[in-house]
C-alpha positions in Angstrom: 52.9 119.7 146.9 49.9 119.4 149.2 50.0 120.9 152.7 50.2 117.6 154.5 52.9 116.4 152.1 55.0 119.5 153.0 54.8 118.6 156.7 56.0 115.1 156.0 58.9 116.5 154.0 59.9 118.9 156.8 59.7 116.1 159.4 61.8 113.8 157.2 64.5 116.3 156.5 64.7 117.2 160.2 65.2 113.5 161.1 67.7 113.0 158.3 69.7 116.1 159.4 69.7 114.9 163.0 70.9 111.5 161.8 73.7 113.1 159.8 74.8 115.4 162.6 74.9 112.6 165.1 76.8 110.4 162.7 79.4 113.1 161.9 80.2 113.8 165.5 80.4 110.0 166.3 82.7 109.5 163.4 84.8 112.6 164.1 85.5 111.6 167.7 86.1 115.1 168.9 87.9 116.3 165.8 86.5 119.2 163.7 83.9 118.1 161.1 84.8 118.9 157.6 82.7 121.6 155.9 82.3 119.4 152.9 80.1 117.1 154.9 77.6 119.9 154.9 78.1 121.3 151.4 77.3 117.9 149.8 74.1 117.8 151.9 73.1 121.2 150.6 73.7 120.2 147.0 71.9 116.9 147.4 68.9 118.8 148.8 68.8 121.0 145.7 69.1 118.0 143.4 66.4 116.1 145.3 63.8 118.8 144.8 64.9 119.4 141.2 63.8 115.8 140.5 60.8 115.8 142.9 59.2 119.1 141.8 60.1 119.1 138.1 61.5 116.0 136.5 59.2 113.3 138.0 55.9 115.3 137.9 56.6 116.3 134.3 57.8 113.1 132.8 57.5 110.0 135.1 53.9 109.0 134.4 53.5 110.8 131.1 54.7 108.1 128.8 57.9 110.1 128.0 60.8 107.8 128.8 63.4 109.7 126.8 62.5 113.0 128.4 62.5 111.3 131.8 66.0 110.0 131.1 67.1 113.5 129.9 65.7 115.0 133.1 67.6 112.6 135.3 70.8 113.3 133.4 70.2 117.0 133.8 69.7 116.5 137.5 73.0 114.7 137.8 74.8 117.3 135.7 73.4 120.0 137.9 74.7 118.1 141.0 78.2 117.9 139.5 78.1 121.6 138.5 76.7 122.9 141.8 79.1 120.8 143.9 82.1 122.1 141.8 80.9 125.7 142.2 80.4 125.3 146.0 83.4 123.2 146.9 86.0 123.9 144.3 85.3 127.6 143.7 83.5 129.2 146.6 85.2 127.3 149.4 88.6 127.8 147.8 88.0 131.5 147.4 86.5 132.0 150.9 88.3 129.5 153.1 91.3 128.6 150.9 90.4 124.9 150.8 88.9 122.6 148.2 87.5 119.1 148.4 89.2 117.6 145.3 92.9 118.0 144.4 94.7 116.5 141.4 91.6 115.4 139.6 90.7 115.1 136.0 87.4 116.2 134.5 86.4 112.6 133.9 87.3 111.3 137.3 85.5 114.3 139.0 82.4 113.8 136.9 82.2 110.0 137.5 82.8 110.3 141.2 80.1 112.9 141.6 77.6 111.0 139.5 78.0 108.3 142.1 77.5 110.7 145.0 74.6 112.4 143.3 72.7 109.2 142.3 71.4 108.6 145.9 69.3 111.8 145.8 67.8 110.9 142.4 66.8 107.4 143.7 65.5 108.7 147.1 63.5 111.4 145.3 62.0 108.8 142.9 61.1 106.5 145.8 59.4 109.2 147.9 57.6 110.7 144.9 56.3 107.3 143.8 55.1 106.5 147.3 53.2 109.8 147.6 51.8 109.3 144.1 50.6 105.8 144.9 48.9 107.1 148.0 47.2 109.9 146.1 46.0 107.5 143.4 44.5 105.2 146.0 42.7 108.1 147.7 41.4 109.2 144.3 40.2 105.7 143.4 38.5 105.5 146.8 36.8 108.8 146.2 35.7 107.7 142.8 34.2 104.5 144.2 32.3 106.5 146.8 31.1 109.0 144.2 30.0 106.2 142.0 28.1 104.5 144.8 26.4 107.8 145.8 25.5 108.5 142.2 24.0 105.1 141.7 21.9 105.5 144.9 20.8 108.9 143.9 19.8 107.6 140.5 17.8 104.8 142.0 16.0 107.2 144.3 15.0 109.6 141.6 14.5 107.1 138.7 11.2 107.3 136.9 9.9 104.3 135.1 10.9 105.2 131.5 8.0 103.3 129.9 5.6 105.4 132.0 7.3 108.6 131.0 7.4 107.7 127.3 3.7 106.5 127.3 2.7 109.7 129.0 4.6 111.9 126.5 3.1 109.9 123.6 -0.4 110.5 125.0 0.4 114.2 125.4 1.6 114.2 121.8 -1.7 112.7 120.6 -3.6 115.5 122.4 -1.2 118.3 121.2 -0.8 117.4 117.6 -4.4 118.2 116.5 -4.1 121.5 118.2 -0.6 122.6 117.0 2.0 120.9 114.8 4.7 122.9 116.5 3.6 121.8 120.0 3.3 118.2 118.9 6.8 118.2 117.4 8.1 119.8 120.6 6.7 116.9 122.6 8.4 114.4 120.3 11.7 116.2 120.6 11.3 116.3 124.4 10.6 112.6 124.4 13.8 112.0 122.4 15.8 114.1 124.9 14.4 112.2 127.8 15.0 108.8 126.2 18.6 109.8 125.5 19.2 111.0 129.1 17.5 108.1 130.8 18.4 105.0 128.7 20.8 105.5 125.8 23.4 107.5 127.9 23.4 105.1 130.8 26.2 103.0 129.5 28.7 106.0 129.5 29.9 106.1 125.9 27.5 106.8 123.0 27.8 107.4 119.3 28.9 110.9 118.6 25.9 111.2 116.2 23.5 110.7 119.1 25.2 113.5 121.0 24.8 115.7 118.0 21.1 114.8 117.7 20.6 115.6 121.3 22.2 119.1 120.9 20.0 119.7 117.8 16.8 118.7 119.7 17.9 120.8 122.7 18.4 123.8 120.4 15.0 123.3 118.8 13.1 123.1 122.1 15.0 126.1 123.5 14.0 128.1 120.3 10.3 127.7 121.2 10.8 130.3 124.0 12.1 132.9 121.5 10.5 132.0 118.2 12.0 134.3 115.6 14.3 136.1 118.1 16.6 133.1 118.6 19.9 133.0 116.7 22.2 130.0 116.9 24.7 128.8 114.3 25.4 125.1 114.8 27.6 123.3 112.3 29.5 120.0 112.2 32.5 119.1 110.0 34.3 115.8 109.3 33.3 112.2 109.5 31.5 111.6 112.8 30.2 108.1 111.9 31.5 105.4 114.2 33.0 107.8 116.6 32.1 107.5 120.3 32.1 110.1 123.1 31.2 110.2 126.7 27.4 110.9 127.0 26.2 114.4 127.7 29.8 115.7 127.7 29.3 118.5 125.1 25.8 119.6 126.2 26.9 121.7 129.3 28.8 124.0 127.0 25.7 124.7 125.0 23.6 125.1 128.1 26.1 127.5 129.5 26.0 129.7 126.3 22.2 129.8 126.3 22.1 130.6 130.0 24.7 133.4 130.1 24.9 134.6 126.4 22.8 136.8 124.1 20.5 134.7 121.9 18.5 137.4 120.2 21.3 139.2 118.2 21.3 138.2 114.6 24.6 139.9 113.9 26.4 137.9 116.7 24.6 134.6 117.1 25.8 131.8 119.4 28.2 129.8 117.3 28.7 126.1 117.9 31.2 124.1 115.9 32.0 120.4 116.0 34.9 119.2 114.0 36.3 115.7 113.7 39.7 115.0 112.2 40.8 111.4 112.4 40.5 110.5 116.1 40.5 114.1 117.2 37.4 116.0 118.2 37.3 119.8 118.5 34.1 121.3 120.0 33.8 125.1 120.2 31.1 127.3 121.6 31.2 131.1 121.6 28.6 133.6 122.7 28.2 137.3 123.2 28.2 138.1 126.9 25.0 139.7 128.3 25.4 143.0 130.1 25.5 142.6 133.9 26.0 138.8 133.5 28.3 137.2 136.0 31.4 135.4 134.9 30.5 132.2 133.0 33.6 130.5 134.4 32.1 130.6 137.9 29.6 128.2 139.5 29.7 124.4 139.6 29.3 123.7 135.9 32.8 124.3 134.6 34.5 122.6 137.6 32.3 119.5 137.1 33.2 119.4 133.4 36.9 119.7 134.2 36.5 116.9 136.7 34.7 114.6 134.1 37.4 115.3 131.5 40.2 114.5 134.0 38.5 111.2 134.8 37.4 110.1 131.4 40.1 111.5 129.1 43.3 111.8 131.3 46.1 113.3 129.2 43.8 113.1 126.2 42.0 116.4 126.4 42.5 120.2 126.4 40.0 122.7 127.5 40.6 126.3 126.6 38.4 129.2 128.0 38.5 132.7 126.5 36.8 135.8 127.9 37.6 139.3 126.6 34.7 140.9 128.3 32.5 140.9 125.2 32.7 137.3 123.9 33.0 134.1 125.9 34.5 131.1 124.1 35.1 127.5 125.2 37.1 125.1 123.0 37.4 121.5 123.9 39.9 119.2 122.2 39.7 115.4 122.8 41.5 112.4 121.5 38.7 109.9 121.1 
């Protein structure tokens, strides 16, 4: 629970307790209040948070109706068992009194399912209310972020045609001097075209994302020439598959920035595997000495944020770091 939510819960329970106490004293009219008026409150409290903190967060909005029903049944069963333990065992042992006499197992169970259902319903109502509030706040934040991103893009946008024409002109000047330089300009032009135009719609063909990574690797290799070792392989049928644009590239950038690229025995390994509608993308690299933790900084949190927004409940990001090798594995249901 969030901090503000905890305060609301404390205030609510204090008001509810005050309401019960006042009601008990008015109803009792000077007579002693039964201890069982308080024991049922304690058991309901436990049942409420069993549902609120475990059952509903785990199953309510996860598309698991059978597990949700099982969780509610477990909550009611726990209520019955806890109330029996408190009122029929502990109170009888300590005070010599019990709440139920002459009951059968069935009658006791059905009666307590009735008394326990209120906490289940109340917990559901409050959890759903807070969840709706958080969803609306998240949607509002997303709308604001989208507006800010669009404004920032408009402020920094370069006329693509001017950029492409300039790169073509540079290519015409570079090619007679060096084939390698001319090819690098072409690959840079392809990278810029992908970033500025083709990826603007959000989703792209997976093949285009693979082409971008290959061009990125080729340009990066110019810095190291023969001392650059990267092993990039794809597996499976990627034709017709679509993925969020520039989603995979940050993992490659992170490996190049923090990893060792000049060790032929331990190259940076990049694997992309498609099985049906599942994509597995893995990047592993040897960690440079003195290099800071690759999981720090803004890159990884931004990636996690994008994944939560674009592939909710359809992705898994695993990060491994044993001090010598850093490995990131991304699984996505396309």
